[in-house]
Every structure is written in C-alpha cells, then in structure tokens.
N, C-alpha and C positions, 0 to 999 in steps of 0.2 A: 496361431493354430500349429498343429504338428504337420510334418510333411506327409504323413499317410493320410492325414484328414484332409490336407489340401489336394492330394492325389485324387481321392474319392470325390472331392467337390468338383475338381475340373473334369472328371469322367461324365458327369452329368450336364455338361455344358455341349452346345452344339459347336461346329467349326467356326462359325462366324463369331460366337460370343468368345471363344478363345482367342481368336484374331484381335478383336477389340481389346481385350484385356493385356495381348501382347503389345498393343501401341503404347500402353502406359507401364511397359516392363520396368523401366528404370525406376519408376516409384513404388515397385513392390518390394517386399523382402526378399533376402536371397533365397529363402525355403519356398517362397510362393513362386519366385522365378524358375527355381529347379523343377518344380512340380509342373509348372505351366508348360515349359518347353519339352519336358519329358513326355508329357501327354500329347503335345504337337507332334513329336518324334513318333509315337506309338501310332498315331493315326497316319503316319507318313506325310505330313504336311509340310512342305518347304516353308519354313517361317520366313526367311529372307525375301524370296521372291513373291509370295502370297502377301506378305505383310505390306510390301511397297505398294502392290495392287489394291490393296484394302484401303491403305492409308489415303491413296489418291481418290478413291471412290467416297471414302468419308468426307474429304475435304470438298469434293465437287458437291456432295449432297447438302454440306454446311452453306456452301456459297450459293446453291440454287436449290432451295428446298422444293421437294416434288410436291406437286398440287394434284389432288385427287380430282379427276374430271367426272363430271355427271353424278348420277346419284351414289351415295356411300355404300349402297348395296351392290353397285356394278362398277367398282373402281378398276376392274381389270379389262374393261372393255377396250381401251386403245391398244394394249399390247397382247391381245389374245390370239391373233393370228401369228405374230412372231413366236409365242410361247408354243402354240401347237406345232408350228413348223420345226422348232427346237427338239421337241419330243420326238418327231418323226425322223428327225436327222440323227438322233442318238440311237433310235430303234433299227434303222435301216444300216446304220454302221456296224451293228453288232446283232444283227438278226439271229443268227444261228445261237448265240450266246442266249438271248432272251427266249428264243424257242425253247431250248434245252431247260431253262429255269422254269419254264410255265407248263411244260409237258406232263411232269408228274401230278400236278394239281388237276389238269383237264383229265388225265386218264382216272385218276381218283374218283373225279367227279362223275365220269361216264359209267365206271364200275358200280359205284353206289347208287347212282339213280337207276340202273338195271336191276340191282337187288332189291331196291325199295318198290320199284314196279311190280316184280314178281310176288314180293311179298304183300303189297296191296291188293293185287289182283287175287291172291290166295284167300285173303280175309273177306274181300268183296263178294266172293262166290256165295258166301252164307247169308249175304244181305238181300232181302226181297226188295225189289224196285217200287218206287212210288211212295205214297205217304206212310206205308208200314215200315219204311227204312228207320223212321225215328225211333222205333222200339228197339233198334239195335245199337244201343248207346255204348255199351263196352267195345263193340268192334269198330264203331265210328272212333272213339277215342285211341284204339289200337292202331287205327290207320293214321290218324293224326300224329300220334308218337313215333310212329316208325318214319314217317314223312320227315319230321323235325330233326329226328337223330341223323337222318340221310343229309338233310341240308346242313346240320352242324359239322358233320364230317367233311362234307365238300367245302364248306366254308373256312375250316381250320386249315385244310390243305392249301386253299388258294391264300391264305394269310401267310403261311410258310413261303410260298413262292414269292408272295409280294415283299416280304422281308429279304428274301435273296436277291430280288430285282432291285431294291433300295440298296442293298450294299454294291452291287453291279454298277448302278448308276453313278453312286459316290465314287467309285474308282474310276470311271471313265471320265467324269468331270475333273478329277485330280489327275488324269494322264496315265492311269494304269487300269489295265483291264483284268479284272480277277478271274480266277478260274471257277468252275462250277462249284468244285469242292470248297472254296474259300467262301463264296456267296453263301452257301448253305451252312457252312461252320459259324459264320457271323451270327446267323438266326440261332444255331443250336447254343450259342453262349449266353444268349438271352431266352432260352427255351421256357422257363417258367413264366416270365413276364409276357412273352408272346402268347403263350396258351391262354393265360388269364384276361389279356387284351381280346384275343379272338373271341372267347366266351361272352365278354361284356359287350362288344360290338354286335355279335349275333343277337343277343337278348334286346339290345336297343334296336337292331333292324326288324326283328320280328315283332316287336311291340308297335314300331311306327308303321310297319305295312299292315297289321292287325286293325290299328285305327283307321287307316287311309281305306281299307276295304270295307270298314264299317260305315263311313260316310255315305256312299251312295245309297247303301239299304236304309239308313236312317232318313235320308231325303225322300226316297221313295215312299216310306210310311207317311210322311208328311205330305208329299205332292204326288199322289198316285198316278197323275197324268204323264209323269215322266217315265218313259219305257224306253226300250231298244237302244238306239244309238245314243241318246243323251246320257243315259246311265252308264253306258259302255265308256262313253269319252270321259265321264267324270270319274270313274273307276281308274281309268289309265292315268288321268291327270293327278289324282290325289296319291296314287301309288308312287308315281314318278316323282312328286314331291316330297314324299316320306324317304325314298332313296337318296334323293338330293340332299335332303336334311341331314342323313346320317353321314354322308360323304364328308360333311364338315370335320369328322373325327378320324378321316382315313389317314391323315399325316401322324396320327398317333403311332402307327406301325413304324415308320422310319424314325420316329422320336425314341421308341424303345429300342430297336435294333441298332440304329447307328450311334445314338448318344447315351444310351443306357438309362433313359427316364424311367421313372416309376410309371405305373398305369394311369393312376389319376393324374399326375403331372403331365403325361403324354397327352392325355385327352384335353386338358387345358390348353396346352401349347399348339396343338392342332387347331382347336377352336380360334385362337388368336391368329395364326398363321393363314386360315382360310377366311378370315373376315374380309367381305368385300370381293370374294372371288367366286361368286356364284356363277357367272357365265363361264369360267374356266372349268369349274367342276361340272357343270351341265354338259360342256363341250366332250370333256373326257368321259363322263357317264354315257353319253348318248353315242359316241364313237365306238365305244367298247361294248356295252350291253346291246345295243341295236345291231352292230356289226357282228357280234357274238352270236346273236339269235339267228341272224340270216346265214352266217357260217355253219352252224349247227343243223339247220333244217334244209339248206339249199341242195344237197345231194339227194335227200329223200323227195324234196319237190320235183326234181328233175327227174328222178327214176318213175314217180307217180305219173309224170306227163308220158314217159316212154312206155309204160306199162299199159297205156290205153290202147296202143297199136301193136305192141310187141311184147311176147312172153319174156319174162326175166329169168336168168338162172338161180339156182337155190342158193349159191354162195354169194350172190350180189349184196345180201344185208350186211355181211361181214365187211365188204368193200365199203358200203355206205357209211357205216360206224367209224371205219379208219379214216375216211374222208372227212366227216364230220369233226372227228376228234382234231385232226390236223388243222382243220380251217378256224376252230375255236382257239387253238394255240398260237396260230398266226395272228389273230385280231386281239385277242385280250391283253397282251403285254403292254400295249399303248396306254391304257388307263394307269396301270401301275407306274410305269416309268414316268408319266405326267405328276402323279401324286409325289413320286420320289424327288423329282425335278423341282417341284413346288417347295418342297422341304428343304433341299439342297441350296436353292437360291433365294430362300427368305431371308429378309433383313434381321438384324438383331433386335431383340425386344428391349424395352426400356429398362426392364429388371437388370440387364446386364451391368448397367453404369452402377446401379446399387451395389451390385456384387463386386465391382471393380473398387468401389470405396471401401467395402467391408475387408477386402483383402489388402488394401494400402494400410488399414489401421492395424492388421495383423503383422 
C-alpha cells in the first residue's frame, strides 16, 4: 500500500485498534510503521507508555479469558455500578466543562420548543374541538410537521454537544483536558458525517417511537376492556423500550467524531460495542431522561404549589425558565459521558486482527 493509503486506513481505526497494531509493529513494513506511529502522534497517544499497559492487558486477557456471567443480554450486570461511578467521577471532575458543552444544546432546545408551541397554538386556534377536528387534516398535518422540525433541530443540536463531549471525554481519559473550542472543532471537522448521522438516528428514533405508540392503540382495539392505567403503563413501557433499542446506536456518534468512521460503518460498530450492554444503556437513559424531566419541570411544580397561597410576580416565568434550563444542563451530560466512555473503553474488535494481517502482507 502507498503511505497515503495507509494513513487513511489508520484514520478509520479506534485508539485500541491502533495500539493492537502497534504491538506487531516490527512485523509491519516501514511505510506501515511510519503511517501508524504518525497517526498515534496525531491523536496525542503516548505509544511507549500506553503500549506497555495495553500489552499487559492483552497478556492478562489471554491468560485468564473473561467469562460472561448470566444471560448474554445482560453481560454488563457485574460491573455496572463501577461503570456508573466512573461516569460520575469524570463528570464531577470537569463539571463546568461539561456544563458549557451541553448549555448551547439545551438553550437551543428551549428556544425551539417555545417557538413550536406558539406556532402550534396559532394553528390550533382554527381547529374546532371534538369529532369535527378530524375535518381539519391540513392543519393537523401542519402541526405534526412543525413539531417534527422542532424536534429535529433540537436533536441535531444535542448531537453536536454529544460529539463535543466525546472529544472531551477522550481527552480526559488520555490525561489532557481540551478547551470548549477544541471540543467543538473536532465535531466541525466531521460536520458532514455528523449531520447525516444525526438525521439517520432521528428517523430511526421517530419510527421506533411511532411503532411503540401504536402498540397500545392496537391492543385496545383487540382488548377493549383494557383502559386507563394498563394502557398508560403499556404506552410508557413500549416507548421506553423503543428509546432503549435506538440507544444501541448511540456509540455511532463517538465513532464518527473520534475515529472518522463512515455513517454506516459507525452504526455497525455501535451495535457491536453495545452488545450485552442493555442494563448499562438503561441506567444511563433512566438517569438522564428521568432526571432531565424532573429538572425541567421542578421549578414550575414548586411555583404552582406556592401560587396556591401567594400571588407570584410577573417576572417569575423568566426565572423559572432559566432555572429549568440550568437544571437540565446539569443533569443531561451524564448520559453522553457514559456513551463516550463506553466507546473509549471498548475492547478491540476481532476484525482488527484481520487488518493487522493485511498490513503485514503489504
């Protein structure tokens, strides 16, 4: 292979894959070694120190093969507590950094949500309540379209913040704390791929949630006696499972941002790295989504309780919105840090050995 071809090949590899290849560096061609160690230097990876640690871990894994405990669907059960503790440690150690990386997305989401609500309210004024509302199909379609566009803009903003957090987590794990500009610049370098990935994940998420929302309605048609709480519980369960299912592809974002994977390749990589990680994904989603929901509405719940006995000033809604934004910004980063850490700490894929063999042949 030519040096520039090898360079492009190494750019698509993860840090672990590069280190695994570096273990066999003496068997590589001079061009392959030059390109390999050039890529390690570009990523600011101290090859000598990390290679020794990596070599010891590889030898330990060969001597004592890891046995998956329990069901293959829940292989992460034994170490989930330690993993969550590590996520919280990273978050608390750089809380202000992650706050600033998440804040733009939360503000964008809040502004877009406000605009969508005003637009939907304006359209809904022309719709008569009751069964006659079904006649206003164009208005209903317009409401759905506005809501989806708003959701897409918010989703994309959070994907950008997620990518920046991935860059920050990789820097922290490597012993260097990047600046805000550096973290977002990393996302900017992969802007085209990040946008296409965000759009693909958005379509999959909307489709999965739409199917999940239809399940309770279909069951209600078959079992008309199911009403009230059972239907609501089934709706929550089916929607939660849909979100959990799509979270299997969350690691595609760090794959694109950190290792310059293509969109399709990143999706497959994420699916492989999250295999058997259902409990970890569920814990990250629950902590972030449930915590974010409480953080967003808690100021308004408290204000409603106070308003029962005391008149509230006219400027209070602005304070409540600001408190809501700050609360969500403080809660949300843990999920993104967890996904980034899952990717950064993932073991090498079997395909890496095949890649090493091909490079030896070159």
